[in-house]
N, C-alpha and C positions, 0 to 999 in steps of 0.2 A: 292323275290316273283314275279311270273309272272303276268304282267298286260295285260289282254286280249285286251284292247282297246288302248294300248300304241301307240301314234302317230296319233290317230284318232281325227278329228275335228267334233264336234257334235253341232247342234243347238237344244236347248231345248225350245220348244214352250209351253207357259203356258196360259191357258184361265181362264175365270171368273167362276170357280166352286170351291166349298169348298175343293175338293180333291187336290187343289193346295198345301195344306200342305204336302201331300205325295210326291209331286214333289221336295220339298226341300230335302227330304231324297234321292230321285232318283238322284238329282244333286250330292250329296255327293258320291253316289255309282259310278256314271260315272267318277268323278274326281279320286276316289280311284282306278278305273279300268284303269287309265292312260289317259283318254280322256281329251281334251281341250274343254271346254263347253262355248258356247255363249247363254245366255238366251235372248229370245225375247218373249214379252207377249202382250196381249191385254190390253186396258185401264181398262177393268173390272177386270182383274186379280189382279190389284193393290188394289182392295177392300179386298183381302184375304192375299196376301204376298207383302211386300213393297220392294222397290228398294235395300235398304241397305242389306237385307238378301241375295238376289241373288248375289250382288256384292261381299260380304264378302266370300261367299262359292265358287264362280266361279273364283274370281280374275279378273273379267271383268265387265265393266259397262253394265248393262242390257239395252236392247233397247225396246222401246214401241211405237215409232213414226216412220212413214214411211220415214220421211226426216232426221232421225238421221242416222249418218254414222260413221264407224270406220276409213274410208280412203276416203278423198274427191276426190281422183283420180279414184275411182270405184263407180259404182252404187250400193248402199247398199243392196237392196233386191236381186239383181242378184248375188252378191258375196255371200250372206248368203244362197242362194238357190242352188248354183252350185259349189262354191269353198270349200265345206265341204264334209264330208264322209256320213253323214246321218242327218235326221231331226226327232226328237221325239216330238210328241204333247201329253202332259200329264199334266192335264186332257184335253181330247178332248170333247168339248161340242157338242150338237146337232147343234148349230149355226155354229161352225167352220167346222164341217163335211159337212153341207149343202152348205156353201160357196165354199168348195173345190169341191164338186160334180158339182156345177153350174159354177165354174170358176170365182167366185166373188172375187175381190181384192180391198177391201175398207179400209184396215188397214195394218200394217207392216206384221203381221203373215200370213194373208190370201194372201197377195201379194207374200210373200216368197213361200208359198205352190203352188201358181199358176205358179211360175217360176221354181219350183223344177225339177232337173234332177238327183237327188240322191235318195237313198232309204228313204222313209218316213214311220214312224211307228206311228199309232194313238192308244192311250190308252183311250177309251171312259170312261167318268165319268158323270153320270146324274141320275135323277129320273127314276124309272122303267117305268112309263107311257110314259115318253119322249123317253126312249131307245126303247120301244116296239111300238112306234108310226110307222105306216106303212111308212110314209114319211121318217123317220129317218132310218129305216131298208133298205129302197130302196136306200137312199143316201149312206149308208155303202156299199151296194152291188155295186153301181156305182163306188165308189172310189176304192174299193178293186179289181175291175176288171181291173184297170189300172196298167201298168207295173211299178214296183218299189214301189207301195203303199201297206202297210200292216196294219193289225189290230190285237190287242191282246184283247181277249174277256174280258169283265168286269166280276167281280165276283158277287155272290148273297149273300145278307145279309142285315144287318141293314143300312139304308141310313140316310143322314143328316136331311132329312125332317121328320124323325120319323117313316117312313114306312119301310117295308122289301121287298126285291125283287132283281131283276137283275139290275145292273147299277153301282155297286161299281167299281171304277177304280182299275185295276190290281195292285198287290203289286209291289213296286219298284224293288225288286229282280227279279221278273218274267219279268218285262219290260226290265231290263238289260240283262237277259239271251236271251230273244227274239231278242233284238238288236244285241247281239253278234253273234247269229246264222245267222242273216241276213248278217252281215258284214264279218263274217269269217265262211263260210259254211264248213261242214265236207268234208274231202277229198273224191273225187269220184274215187280215185285210178289211175287216169291218170297221168303219169309221163312226165313232160315237161322239155325240155332243150332249153333255149333261149340264144342267144348271141347278144351282142350289143357293139357299140363303134368302135374305129379305132386302128389297130395295129401300133406299132412303130418298125421300122427296123433300128438298130443303125449302123452308119458309123464308129463311134469312141465312146469313153465313154461319150461324151456330145452332139453329134448331131445324129439326126435320120430322117428317111423318114416316113411320115404319110399322113393322109388325114383329111378332115374336119368333119367326122362323129362324132356326139356328144353322140350317144347311147340313145337318147331320145325315139326313136321308140321302141327299144329293151326293155328298162325299162318299157315302157307303156304296151307292150305285156306281160311281166312277171307279172305285176300287174293285168292285165285282166285275165291271166291264174289262178292266185291265187284266184281271185274273183269267178271263176268257180269251185272252190274246188279241183284244181289240186295240185299235189306234184311238185313244181317248183324249178328248178335250173337255175340261171341266171349267165352267164359268162360275166362279164363286162370288156371289153378290154380297159384299161386305163380310166375306168369310176369309179368315187367315189361311194362307197356304200351309198345308201340313208338311212336316219334315219328311224328306226323302220320298215324295209321292211319285208313283210310277206313271203319271199321266201329265199332259200339258195343263198348266193352270193359268187361267186368266181372271183377274180381279176387276169387278165393275162396282159402281155405286148406285146409279139411278136406273129407272126403267128405260129412259131414252138411251143411255149408254149401253145397257144390256141389249136392248132391241137392235142397236147397230151391230154389235158383235155377233149376236145370234143370226141375224139375216146374212151377214157376211160369210159365216161359216156353214150355215145350213145347206147351201147349194151343193156342197161336197159331202154331206152327211148321210150315212146309211140308217142310223138310229138316233133320233132326237128324243131326249127325255127332259121335259120341262118340269122339274120338281120345285123350282124357286117360287117363292111367294112374292109376286110382282104387284105393285100398286096399280089400282085401276084409275086413280086420280092423282094429279100433281098440283100443288098450289102455285100461285104466281109468286115468284121469289123476290123478296126485297133485297136490294143491294147492300143495305145496312141493317144492323140488328134492330128488330122491332122492339120499341120501348114499352114497358108496362104502363098501362093507363088505368083510369078509374072505370071506364066503360067496357063493354064487350068488344071482342075482336072478331071481325068478319073476314073469312078467308075465301078467296076466289079460286075454285078448283076447276081444273081442266082435265078432260078425259085423256088418259095416256093411250099409246098405241097398243093394240092387242097383238102381242108378239107371236103367239101361236098362229093366229089367223094370218098374220103377215107373211109367214113362211110357207103357206099352202102353195102359192104359185112358184116358189123358189126351189122346192124339193122334188126329187124324182118320185114317180108314182110307186116305184118299188121300195121306197124308203119306209121306215117305221116311225110313227109319230105317237108319242105317249105324253099325256098331260096329267096334271094333278088338280084336284079341286078341294076347297075347304068351304063347307056350307054349315049353316046353323039350323036349317030345316029343309025338308024335301030333298034329302041327300041324293037318292038314286035318280029321282026325276030331274033335278037340276044338273046333275053330273052327266046323265045320259044326253041331255040337250046339248051340253058342251061338247060331248063326244061327237055328235052329228055335225054341229055348226063349225067345229074346228077341224073336221075330217081326221079324227084321231083313230088309231087302231086300238087304243086302250087308255083308260083314265083311272087314276088311283084317287078314290074319294074319301076325304076325311070329314067326319062330323065333329064340329067344334061346339062344345056345350060347357055349362058350368061344371059338370061332372067329368068331362073329358077334354083336356087341352093338349093337343099333340105337339105344340110348339116348344122346342127345347128339350122335350122328354126323350128318353132312350127307348121307350116303347110306344107303340101306336096301334090303333084299331082302325082298319080301313076296309073299304069294299072296292075290289078291283072289278071294273066293268069293261067287258069286251063286247064286241058285236054278237058273239056267240053265247054270252051269258055273264053271270056275276059270281064273284067269290069273296066271301067275308073272312077276314083274318083278324082275330081278336087278340089283344095284348101281345102283339108281335114285336120282338126286339127289332130295332131298325136295321141292324146288320142282316138279320134273317130275312126281313122284308126286302132289302136290297137284292139279296140272292134270288128271291122269287121273281122280282121285277126284271132283273137281268136275264134270267132263264126264259121268261115269257117273251122278252124283247127279241132274243136270239131265235126262239121258236117261230115267232111271227115273221121275222126276217127270212128265215129259211123257207117258210111256206110261200111267202110273197115272191121269192126269187127262185122257187122250185129247186132248192139245193138239198 
């Protein structure tokens, strides 16, 4: 049975409203859908549902205090706000919505929401008069206008206070569906082909020539492409397949093998991003292990196929072509030359020096070169860099296809 949220890490924020009992069922649905759930709540929420219930259903100790932490080496509220896939606040009281609107951070949940950089979904649950209060409606408008913040409309019906009207927290199944739609958007039909990692060119059965590329940037770009609703294929060159990836994963080893797969797939690709570090030369491979001798060893190197150039006649003119460059000097000049020769729409240029080694690092300094100009990004987290590259790729695609 397919689990739509498999591999997703979710924070379930619970506040002091009677609808908290519905969040117990929501927690069960999230876990059943494959998510790993960390419950955090306000002190008032404990008046409705106790710690033991949350812990037994989530398998994790629920958190209610700002200074509680799962890992002493990390700041708790930052980790909960940014190292997860989404935050769901259910029920969301008028109080927590108002705090979020004003940026107030006076308990664990409000602090997490203040620091959130991931999608946040609010499921309001309150009395009709409170929900329809102009201040509350204005706060909802303020929060929903922020990037990444979402609301699911409350229902209309009998309320805990004995009255009837709008304010019932949405049903857990509807909240789960809304969250799934946010995290896994329907495909927009754009077909992506992304490469990452470093090729291995074997000298003999046990030794090979390679470089330090880890494939982190390529994987991050593939993840960002998937978030944008793309049909994504990632060619990981000597990169291990991540758990629960939301895209097609193909593993290759050598430049020749990678070239074959890229050329095969590029014909139907709308956006090609070649972030992999591919060898320009390959040695003549010995069928047996080369034995150590007293004298020097001479290797016969042959030029490998230029993968990006080879795809020029295979791809549609309306497709987007993005390459990467690693240079030790004349960065802009050499990269701009590659941009023209390989008919690229954009190239991401890395300067490799003694002071700056982008291989394997989580941060990078690059110059993005387009035909319209350049953009320098310094000390950029590779995940943030991937977001920028993916956004630019979509923008170029829309412009080329007049969408």
